[in-house]
PLY file of the C-alpha trace (Angstrom):
ply
format ascii 1.0
element vertex 365
property float x
property float y
property float z
element edge 364
property int vertex1
property int vertex2
end_header
247.10 64.78 -82.22
247.87 68.12 -82.41
248.23 69.10 -79.42
250.77 65.91 -79.50
252.93 67.76 -81.59
252.97 70.81 -79.75
253.68 69.36 -76.58
256.77 67.37 -78.25
257.99 70.83 -79.45
257.96 72.27 -76.03
259.95 69.27 -74.79
262.51 69.56 -77.02
262.69 73.22 -75.83
262.57 72.58 -72.41
265.43 69.99 -72.75
267.67 72.48 -74.56
267.01 75.33 -72.18
267.13 73.42 -68.73
270.00 70.93 -69.34
272.21 72.76 -67.16
270.16 73.41 -64.50
270.34 70.53 -62.51
270.93 70.10 -58.49
271.24 73.62 -57.85
269.28 73.66 -54.68
269.86 72.26 -50.85
272.92 70.79 -51.56
273.84 69.93 -47.91
271.77 67.30 -46.68
269.66 67.66 -43.42
271.23 64.85 -40.77
268.35 64.96 -38.67
266.44 61.43 -38.10
262.98 60.91 -40.13
260.16 61.78 -38.37
256.72 60.09 -39.16
253.41 62.01 -38.03
250.95 60.08 -35.60
248.04 58.78 -36.40
246.12 61.85 -35.88
246.09 65.54 -36.91
249.28 67.01 -35.53
252.22 66.98 -37.81
255.52 68.53 -36.73
257.09 71.31 -38.99
260.26 73.15 -39.92
260.41 76.52 -40.83
261.74 77.46 -44.18
264.11 79.95 -42.39
265.45 77.45 -40.53
266.40 75.72 -43.30
268.35 78.55 -45.05
265.56 78.81 -47.58
264.98 81.74 -49.43
261.44 83.06 -47.84
260.59 85.82 -50.12
260.55 83.78 -52.89
257.92 81.55 -51.37
254.82 83.93 -52.34
256.03 84.26 -56.23
255.66 80.09 -56.03
252.28 80.51 -54.10
250.98 82.83 -56.47
251.93 80.77 -59.46
250.19 77.42 -58.21
247.31 79.29 -57.31
247.15 80.52 -60.90
247.42 77.18 -62.13
244.58 75.36 -60.61
246.89 74.14 -57.45
244.42 72.95 -54.95
246.97 71.83 -52.37
250.94 72.09 -52.05
253.03 70.08 -49.29
256.68 69.72 -49.09
258.16 67.93 -46.60
262.04 67.99 -45.20
262.85 64.52 -43.43
259.11 64.33 -42.82
258.34 67.77 -41.54
255.91 69.90 -43.01
258.12 72.86 -44.47
255.37 74.26 -46.71
251.81 73.79 -46.84
249.16 75.57 -48.77
245.68 75.21 -49.95
243.34 77.03 -52.23
239.98 76.52 -53.78
237.00 74.66 -53.43
236.67 70.80 -53.14
235.36 68.57 -55.88
231.75 69.31 -55.16
232.90 73.05 -55.16
230.62 73.51 -51.75
233.36 73.49 -49.34
236.76 75.45 -48.86
239.78 72.77 -49.82
241.48 72.47 -46.55
243.58 69.29 -44.81
240.56 67.07 -44.65
239.55 67.65 -48.19
239.55 64.60 -50.41
241.07 64.59 -53.89
241.66 62.22 -56.78
245.52 60.93 -57.28
244.53 59.93 -61.21
247.43 57.83 -62.61
249.45 58.71 -59.52
247.78 56.09 -57.98
249.13 53.50 -59.96
252.33 53.28 -57.28
250.04 52.28 -55.18
248.87 49.42 -56.64
252.46 48.41 -57.89
253.00 48.78 -54.01
250.28 46.08 -53.28
251.99 43.98 -55.83
254.97 43.98 -54.11
253.45 42.96 -51.12
252.09 40.10 -52.43
254.75 38.76 -54.03
256.89 39.77 -50.60
254.68 37.41 -49.01
254.85 34.69 -51.47
251.23 35.33 -52.86
252.57 35.97 -56.36
255.80 36.55 -58.48
256.25 39.03 -60.85
257.78 36.67 -63.37
254.72 34.57 -63.20
252.33 34.77 -66.25
249.75 37.16 -65.62
247.00 34.76 -67.10
248.00 32.32 -63.79
246.05 34.95 -61.92
243.17 35.69 -64.23
243.08 33.04 -66.73
243.17 31.84 -69.78
241.90 34.60 -72.49
241.81 37.45 -70.14
243.19 39.23 -73.71
242.19 38.40 -77.49
245.70 37.32 -78.19
246.06 33.87 -79.14
247.38 31.76 -75.97
250.67 31.73 -77.13
251.14 35.56 -77.33
249.35 35.46 -74.37
251.67 33.69 -72.22
254.33 35.65 -72.49
252.75 38.84 -70.97
253.73 38.61 -67.13
253.06 40.58 -63.93
256.33 42.66 -64.24
255.18 43.66 -67.86
252.44 45.19 -66.48
254.20 47.19 -63.92
256.44 48.45 -66.53
253.75 48.85 -69.74
255.62 47.09 -71.77
252.65 44.14 -72.21
252.85 44.80 -75.99
249.00 45.65 -76.02
247.84 47.96 -78.33
247.39 51.33 -76.70
245.58 53.27 -79.47
242.77 51.33 -79.70
239.38 53.42 -79.40
239.11 52.15 -75.86
242.36 52.55 -74.38
241.08 52.00 -70.58
239.29 49.23 -71.62
240.20 46.08 -70.23
237.35 43.76 -71.32
239.41 40.77 -73.79
238.15 42.33 -77.04
239.85 45.63 -76.30
243.39 43.84 -75.44
244.91 43.62 -79.18
248.83 42.28 -79.88
250.79 44.90 -80.54
254.07 43.63 -80.29
255.48 40.87 -78.26
255.78 41.41 -74.63
258.65 43.41 -73.94
259.65 44.37 -77.13
257.71 48.09 -77.09
257.02 50.09 -74.24
253.17 51.92 -74.35
251.27 54.13 -71.34
248.36 52.23 -71.28
245.74 52.27 -68.56
243.95 49.05 -69.54
246.84 46.46 -68.22
247.86 47.93 -65.37
244.34 48.20 -64.00
243.74 44.68 -64.18
246.50 44.31 -61.89
243.95 44.86 -58.96
242.18 41.58 -60.20
245.69 39.85 -60.07
245.98 41.13 -56.57
242.81 39.81 -55.35
243.08 36.52 -57.23
246.53 35.88 -55.80
245.69 36.89 -52.23
242.11 35.57 -52.06
240.97 39.12 -50.99
239.13 41.87 -52.52
241.51 44.68 -52.94
240.60 47.81 -51.17
240.56 45.82 -47.81
243.43 44.37 -48.57
245.35 47.44 -49.39
244.11 48.98 -46.46
245.52 46.42 -44.13
249.04 45.92 -45.80
249.68 49.92 -46.36
246.67 52.83 -45.83
246.25 51.78 -42.27
249.67 51.13 -41.10
250.79 54.22 -42.02
247.93 56.43 -40.59
246.48 57.29 -44.78
243.01 57.79 -44.91
241.17 57.91 -48.42
239.32 55.05 -50.63
239.05 53.09 -54.34
236.25 54.03 -56.33
235.31 53.12 -59.97
234.66 55.54 -62.30
234.22 53.85 -65.89
236.84 51.48 -66.31
239.19 52.86 -64.12
239.98 52.51 -60.48
240.49 55.80 -58.63
242.07 56.78 -55.55
240.96 59.30 -53.81
242.22 61.00 -50.46
243.81 64.43 -48.36
246.97 65.40 -49.62
248.48 64.58 -46.38
247.81 61.03 -46.67
249.59 61.39 -50.40
252.70 62.78 -47.89
252.31 60.10 -45.83
253.13 57.60 -48.76
255.68 59.60 -50.35
257.55 59.52 -46.85
257.22 55.91 -46.82
259.00 55.64 -50.03
261.44 58.35 -49.23
262.28 55.75 -45.86
262.73 52.82 -48.18
259.35 50.95 -47.05
260.28 52.06 -43.35
257.87 53.66 -41.29
258.70 54.49 -37.76
260.95 51.99 -37.42
258.65 48.99 -38.76
259.13 48.00 -41.98
256.00 47.82 -44.49
257.65 46.95 -47.48
261.04 45.20 -48.16
263.92 47.45 -49.60
264.63 45.16 -52.62
261.11 45.83 -54.22
261.08 49.55 -53.29
264.67 49.78 -54.91
263.46 48.12 -58.30
260.46 50.11 -58.75
262.37 53.52 -58.29
264.79 52.25 -60.83
264.92 51.86 -64.29
263.01 48.74 -65.60
263.69 48.41 -69.16
265.63 50.03 -71.97
262.89 50.81 -74.08
261.68 53.91 -71.86
264.66 54.82 -69.15
262.28 56.76 -67.55
259.83 54.35 -66.05
260.26 52.32 -63.08
257.40 49.92 -61.98
254.72 52.36 -62.61
257.36 55.50 -60.91
258.43 58.31 -63.07
262.29 58.40 -62.91
264.41 61.45 -63.55
267.97 59.94 -63.44
268.17 58.96 -67.01
269.74 59.96 -70.46
266.13 59.39 -72.16
262.60 59.65 -71.80
259.47 58.68 -73.37
256.19 60.42 -72.78
252.55 59.15 -73.18
250.77 58.78 -76.49
254.50 58.77 -78.37
257.13 56.67 -79.23
259.46 59.04 -79.73
262.67 58.89 -77.34
263.55 62.42 -75.81
267.67 62.61 -74.93
267.83 63.72 -71.37
265.97 63.51 -68.00
261.98 63.97 -67.96
262.21 67.26 -65.31
265.40 69.17 -66.10
265.09 71.41 -62.80
264.37 68.82 -60.27
267.50 66.56 -59.08
268.30 63.91 -60.81
267.68 61.27 -57.87
263.72 62.47 -57.61
261.12 59.63 -58.99
258.01 60.66 -58.84
254.10 59.28 -59.09
252.42 61.28 -61.37
248.70 61.83 -62.64
246.17 63.34 -65.20
245.73 67.14 -64.40
248.89 67.58 -62.17
248.72 64.88 -59.35
252.15 64.84 -57.88
253.83 63.21 -55.48
257.68 64.05 -55.98
260.40 62.00 -53.70
264.20 63.49 -53.94
266.62 60.83 -51.60
269.62 63.38 -51.55
267.35 66.44 -50.49
265.04 63.91 -48.02
262.26 65.71 -49.84
258.60 65.00 -50.60
256.65 67.15 -52.86
252.74 66.78 -53.18
250.69 68.87 -55.70
246.90 68.20 -56.09
244.99 70.06 -58.45
243.31 71.27 -61.82
244.86 70.91 -65.15
247.91 72.83 -65.69
248.21 71.63 -69.14
246.89 69.64 -71.50
248.89 66.68 -71.32
247.87 62.81 -70.14
250.83 63.58 -67.57
251.82 67.00 -67.15
255.80 67.13 -66.80
256.00 70.30 -68.17
254.22 72.34 -65.21
256.53 70.40 -62.84
259.52 71.29 -64.51
258.03 75.06 -63.92
257.16 73.81 -60.31
260.99 72.63 -59.99
261.97 76.10 -61.46
260.34 78.43 -58.90
261.16 75.90 -55.97
265.31 75.91 -56.87
264.28 79.98 -56.35
263.24 78.87 -52.53
265.46 76.52 -51.58
269.22 77.86 -53.43
0 1
1 2
2 3
3 4
4 5
5 6
6 7
7 8
8 9
9 10
10 11
11 12
12 13
13 14
14 15
15 16
16 17
17 18
18 19
19 20
20 21
21 22
22 23
23 24
24 25
25 26
26 27
27 28
28 29
29 30
30 31
31 32
32 33
33 34
34 35
35 36
36 37
37 38
38 39
39 40
40 41
41 42
42 43
43 44
44 45
45 46
46 47
47 48
48 49
49 50
50 51
51 52
52 53
53 54
54 55
55 56
56 57
57 58
58 59
59 60
60 61
61 62
62 63
63 64
64 65
65 66
66 67
67 68
68 69
69 70
70 71
71 72
72 73
73 74
74 75
75 76
76 77
77 78
78 79
79 80
80 81
81 82
82 83
83 84
84 85
85 86
86 87
87 88
88 89
89 90
90 91
91 92
92 93
93 94
94 95
95 96
96 97
97 98
98 99
99 100
100 101
101 102
102 103
103 104
104 105
105 106
106 107
107 108
108 109
109 110
110 111
111 112
112 113
113 114
114 115
115 116
116 117
117 118
118 119
119 120
120 121
121 122
122 123
123 124
124 125
125 126
126 127
127 128
128 129
129 130
130 131
131 132
132 133
133 134
134 135
135 136
136 137
137 138
138 139
139 140
140 141
141 142
142 143
143 144
144 145
145 146
146 147
147 148
148 149
149 150
150 151
151 152
152 153
153 154
154 155
155 156
156 157
157 158
158 159
159 160
160 161
161 162
162 163
163 164
164 165
165 166
166 167
167 168
168 169
169 170
170 171
171 172
172 173
173 174
174 175
175 176
176 177
177 178
178 179
179 180
180 181
181 182
182 183
183 184
184 185
185 186
186 187
187 188
188 189
189 190
190 191
191 192
192 193
193 194
194 195
195 196
196 197
197 198
198 199
199 200
200 201
201 202
202 203
203 204
204 205
205 206
206 207
207 208
208 209
209 210
210 211
211 212
212 213
213 214
214 215
215 216
216 217
217 218
218 219
219 220
220 221
221 222
222 223
223 224
224 225
225 226
226 227
227 228
228 229
229 230
230 231
231 232
232 233
233 234
234 235
235 236
236 237
237 238
238 239
239 240
240 241
241 242
242 243
243 244
244 245
245 246
246 247
247 248
248 249
249 250
250 251
251 252
252 253
253 254
254 255
255 256
256 257
257 258
258 259
259 260
260 261
261 262
262 263
263 264
264 265
265 266
266 267
267 268
268 269
269 270
270 271
271 272
272 273
273 274
274 275
275 276
276 277
277 278
278 279
279 280
280 281
281 282
282 283
283 284
284 285
285 286
286 287
287 288
288 289
289 290
290 291
291 292
292 293
293 294
294 295
295 296
296 297
297 298
298 299
299 300
300 301
301 302
302 303
303 304
304 305
305 306
306 307
307 308
308 309
309 310
310 311
311 312
312 313
313 314
314 315
315 316
316 317
317 318
318 319
319 320
320 321
321 322
322 323
323 324
324 325
325 326
326 327
327 328
328 329
329 330
330 331
331 332
332 333
333 334
334 335
335 336
336 337
337 338
338 339
339 340
340 341
341 342
342 343
343 344
344 345
345 346
346 347
347 348
348 349
349 350
350 351
351 352
352 353
353 354
354 355
355 356
356 357
357 358
358 359
359 360
360 361
361 362
362 363
363 364
């Protein structure tokens, strides 16, 4: 609780000092057609100088990233690599981190599950309006049947199930740990357990294990690598930073990859826009920047302003513990990837992302 109070105080200072620093970079949108890398190690690049960037500020950015435990940092513009840098060792600390190194996405992988849910809906296997119990069966929580039947797949995607996130085991999806706190749709709380159960919802809807289904509908179609592993009650995805960049590039292009539609635009729009009024900064498992207020994990306090004041207002992001970031900025045709160790003690480190954008603004003017 002490860490939460300190974090809230820091956020209030941040909002006060950064409110006027938005949209101060890359005002001219590059009009090139989007680029999609082939299923190989070849990936076209664009030099920062050709975009008119301040190349003298890049080393300052890199120094700060390294100081704060970053392992991989990539910036795409129109799908081409403009910045790419690696530091340190892999997870086993026995090899240098490079383009072939896998790293965990943490909660940034929630957006991959969101994608799988959307594809299953597109294929007519489920509906976001359906009751979760239609796919998990009755008694998947400790709620009464009347309370449980009010929880839908959409509530799972928007963190509005009403289940208590302050139990002793907030990651546990065992029925005895899924306890009533509020009516579904009436309370928004960042809660891993109901999210994790979306994997089972998808499996039961499509009649296939989650990982091969995910590989078929997304990973293999856009040339990603990576795999899912279980760590206690959490289903984690690990991949290279370039695979994260591929995913970001797909979402930047509204679900189209090299002329082929992978996911319908209506769902991409819905998942990257405000999903409810309680936490305006949350879509379908994506964090949004174009808001008047926001809430952070483990708190019911509503803060004024945007989540990342230094970033463009149209940015939306996949954010994970220890600073795993996939940031998509349509107005700049930009994707930013950061993988690495913990830059601060927050469950989702928003403050460091804002620091990165302050430095990026100095680079891209």
